[in-house]
N, C-alpha and C positions, 0 to 999 in steps of 0.2 A: 157138480156138473149138472145134475138133474134140476137144481134150482135155476140155473141159467136157462135151461130149455123151457121150464115152466114160465119164467118171466117173459121170454120171447113169444111163447104161445099166447099168453094172456095180454100181451101188449103193454105190460108194465115195464118201466125203465128203472135201471139201477140209480140209486142216489149216491153221489160222491160223498165219502166220509167227511170231506172238508167243507161241504156245502149242504147241510141238512135242509129239508123243505117240509112244509106242512106240519103234520103231527110230530115228525122226527125232530124238526127245529124246535118245537115247543118242549119236547122231552129233553133235548140237549140243553136248552136254556134252564130247565129245572134242575139238571144234574150239576151245573157249574157250582152253585152254592154248596151242593153236597160235597164236592171235592175239597172245597175250602174247609167245611166242617170236619171232614176226616183228618185234616192236617192240624187242627187246633189242639187236640190232646197232646200230641208229640211235641208241637211247638211250645205249648205251655210248660211241659216238663223241662225242655231245654232252657227256657227262660228262667224257670225256678232254680235249676241247678246253677245257671250262670250267675244269678243274683247272689246265691250263697258263695260261689267261687269268688265273686267280686269283693265280698266282705272279707274273705280270707286273704285276697290279694291286698286289701287295704291294711290288714294287720301285718302282712308279710310282703312289703313292696318288692323285695328282691325276687320273690316267687312270682307275683303278679296274678291277675285274674285268669288270663288265658291258660296258663300252665295248671293252675289250681282247677280250672274247669275240665280240662281233658283228663287229668288224673282222677277227679271225682267221677267223671263219666265212665272211665275204665273200671274203677272200683265197683260202681253200681252194676255194670254189665257183667263183671266177674261173679258177683253175688247172684244176680238175677237179670237175664237179658230182657229188655223191654218186649212186650208182646206185639202181635200183629197190629193191634188197634193204634199203637203209638208210632209204628214205622213210617207212615206217610209224612207226619210232621217232623220226625227226626231226619228223614231224607231231605226235606225242604230246608231245614236248618243247616244241614251239613253242606248243601250245595248253594242254593240261592242266597241265604243269609251270609254265607262265606264270601260270595262274590260282591254282595252289597257292601260288606265291610271294607273291601278293597277300594270301592268307589268313594266311600266316606273318608278313607285314609288320605285321599288326595287333597282334602280340604286343609290339611296341615302343611302342605308344601307351597313354597313360593318359588316360582321359576326364576325370579330375580336373585334370590338367595343362592339358588343352584348355580347360576352363572358366576356370582361373586366368589363362592367357595370353590366351584368346580375348577377354576384355573389352577389352583394349587393342590386340591385334594383328589380330583378326578383321576389323574394318573395312578395315584396310590390305590384308590378304590378299584379301578378297572384291573390293574395289575394283580392285586390280591385276589380278585374274583376269578380271573383267568387261571391263576395258579390253583385256586381251590377247586374249580370245576374240572380242571385237568387231573388233579390228584384224585378227586372223587371218582372219575371215570376209570382210571387205571388201578388205583388201590381197591376200589369197590369190586372191580372184576377179579382182581387177584384174591380178594377175600371171599369171593363167591356170593356177593350181595346182589340181589335183584336190581334191575335197571331203575324201576320207579323209586325204590327206597334209597338207593345211592344218589339219585337225582334230588330227592327231597332233602336229604342230609347236606348235599353239596350246596344247593341254593339257600338253604336255611343258614348254613355257616357262612357262606360267601356274601349274602346280601343282608337280610334283616330278620332272621329267625322265623317266628310264627307267621308274621305278615307275608314273607316270601313263600313259605309253605302253603299258606292260604291261597295265594295267587296262582301257584303252580299246580296245586292239586286238581282243580277242574280241567286244566289244560291237558294233563297227562292221564287223567282218570285213575289216580292212585287209590288203592284200597285203604279203608279206615285204619286197619292195623298198621300199615306202613306210615300213615300220617301220625298216629299216636307214638310210634317208636321214634320217628324223626323229631317231633316236638320235644319228647322227653330227653332225647340225646342232646339237642340244642340247649335245653334248659340246664342240664347238668354242667355243661362247659361254660354257660353264662355265669353260673354261681362261682365256678372256679376263676373266671376272669375278674369278677368283682373282688375276690379275695386276693388274687395274685397280681393283677395289673398295676394297682397303685404302688405296691412295693417294688415291682419291676421298673416302673417309671422313675421312682426316686433313685433306684440303683443305677439306672442309665443316665441320670441327670437330665431328664426331659423337661423342657419348659412347658408352660401352660398350653400354648397352641399346639405344640408337638404332641403332648399327651392327649389333648382333645381330639386331634386327628387320629392318633393311634387307637383310642377307645372307640371313636365313632366308626372306625374301619374294621376293627377286630372283634368288637362285642356286638351281639346281634339285637336282642329285644331292647326297646327303648328304656324300659325300667332298669335293666342292667347297665345300659350305657350311662344313664343319669347317675346310678348308684356308684359306679366306678369313677366317673369323671368328676363328679362333685366332691367325692372324697379327696381327690387330688387338688381341687381348687375351683372356685366359682367361675373363673374365666375359662378353665378347661371344660367345665360342664356346659357352658353356653356354646362354645365352639363345637364340642362333641355332638350336641343335639342337631346343629345345622348340618354337620357332616353326615350324621345318621339319616336325616331326612333327605339329603341329596342322594345318599346311597340307595334309598328306597326306589328312586327312579330307575335303577338298574333292573328292577323287576320287568320293565316293559320289553327291552330287547331280549332278555332271557326267555320270557314267555313266548314271544314271537318266534324265536329260534326253536324252542321246544315244540310249538305248534306246527312249524314247518317240518320238523323231524317226524312228528306223529303222522302228518299227512303223507310223507314219503313212505313210512312203514305200512300205512293202510294201502297205498298203491302197490307196494311190493307184495303184500299179503294177497291182494287181488290177483296179481300175476301168478302167484303160486297156486291159489285156489280160487278160480274165477267165481264171482257171485255178484249178480246185478250188473248194471251197465259198466262198461270198461272205462277207466279214467281217460280223460282227454289228453293228459300230458301237460296241460296248462295249469299254472298255479293261480288260484283265485286268492289274491292278497287279502281281500275283505273277509274271507272265511277264516283266514289265519289270525285275525284280530278278535279276541274275545270281547264281548260287549262291555264287560266290567273294566277292561283296560282302557277302552275308549272313555268310559265314565270317569275313571281315575284321572286321565289327562284333562278332561273337561273341568272337573272340580279343582284340579291344581291350577288350570288356566284362569278359572273364575276367581280363585283366591288371589292369584297374582294381579288380576285386574282390579282388585279391591271390591269385588261384588259380594264377598263374604266378610261381614264386619269382624273386626278384631275381637269384640266381646263374645262372638260366637265360637271362636277357635277352641276354647277350653271345653265347651259342651260337645262340640263335634269330635274332638279328640277322645273324650270320654265315651261318646257313642260308638266310635269306630272300635275302641278296645272292647266295649261290651258286646258288639256284634260278633267280633272275632271270638270272644268267650262263649257266646251262644253256639256258634258254629263248632268250636272245638269240643264243647260239651256234647253236642250231637255226634261228633266223630267218636268221642270216647264211649258214648252209650251204644254205638253200633260196632265197637271193636271186638274182634275175635281174640280173646286173651290167649287161647291155645296157640294161635298163630304167632302171637308175640313171643311166647315161650320157645317156640320152635326156631325163631330167628336167632336166639342165642346172643352171645357177646360180640359177635363180629361187627354189627352196625355201630355199637358203642365204641369199638376200637377204631372204626373208620371216622366217627365223629371226633375222637381225640386227635387222630392224625391230621384231620382237616383243620382243627382249631390251631394246632401248632403251625401248619403250613400258612394259614392266613396271618397269624401273629408275626411269624418270622419274615414272611414276604413283605408285610406292611412296614415293619421296622426297616428292612433293607431298602425299600423304595423311598422311604422318608429320608434315610441317610444319603442315598444317591441323588435325591432332589434337593439336598441341603435344607431339609425341614426338621433336622434334629440339631 
């Protein structure tokens, strides 16, 4: 208060934080590189751990780099949590790099393929997703699992594993421990799918396309989809990959819905405990659309239009997986392992129930639509 009086008395005017002037502007310009420099040590650590995890994923394709990355990060954090000097870079990797990975992921999608495959597979994918999210909500509440964790396990199981978790995390602001638990849970049942699904497909007498649709709908991460479907047959593998990539687009409506729910919760919280300007009651649609989802759609549209050369697809696919690995390494490094232990076995039980729900629902919908 006294500072305000002194400023008025001396004729000095306050400078807006967003518009530095004179010496303040010079000082602000000098501090920007400093902020980047502070992020480099943590980013370098995440990239190094991701590189090692990628090698492990090459040796064990069923595990994959992203899962190896988050497990390695959690183990490092359990032995010794990274110090304050590393935190800015780790935070950047767990947020911005995660969002950038989703944008690059769109380079693998062809909207033309989505239209071609969607006519037959979309009802199965949407139906199994609705069943999964509904079960996640009610079973998760019944088991006493927190909202964010059951949401992550639900979208990870219902859409596309670590990629969906990566897209939803910044929308709902989930904690790193919840992300680590969700990814680990999804991974466990991916391994089970690789081992069980080919046997189940032969037992049910599924054809190549039928099994490809089943695997692309009920298995989550791409590595596990490829592992289970190609075991069944080359034709099943090719069809499953297209279904899996089409299924990735379901990230968009789910993220928009979650963003709208988060906006409503913030408005309700404001009514309960007023703080700051009151909400206007109008929904700003643009604010509900995260920038990385816009980028995801733009890269998918660019790929559809042929602006991304075919020879670049393999490299961009590798890049998107590596960026997700870097981000998950960062999440693992910032994980509170004590909180993971307190979560207990209930999230794992929820993941198993949702895996069964998606598998059974997918098969039933395929049967009802005469695709078995």
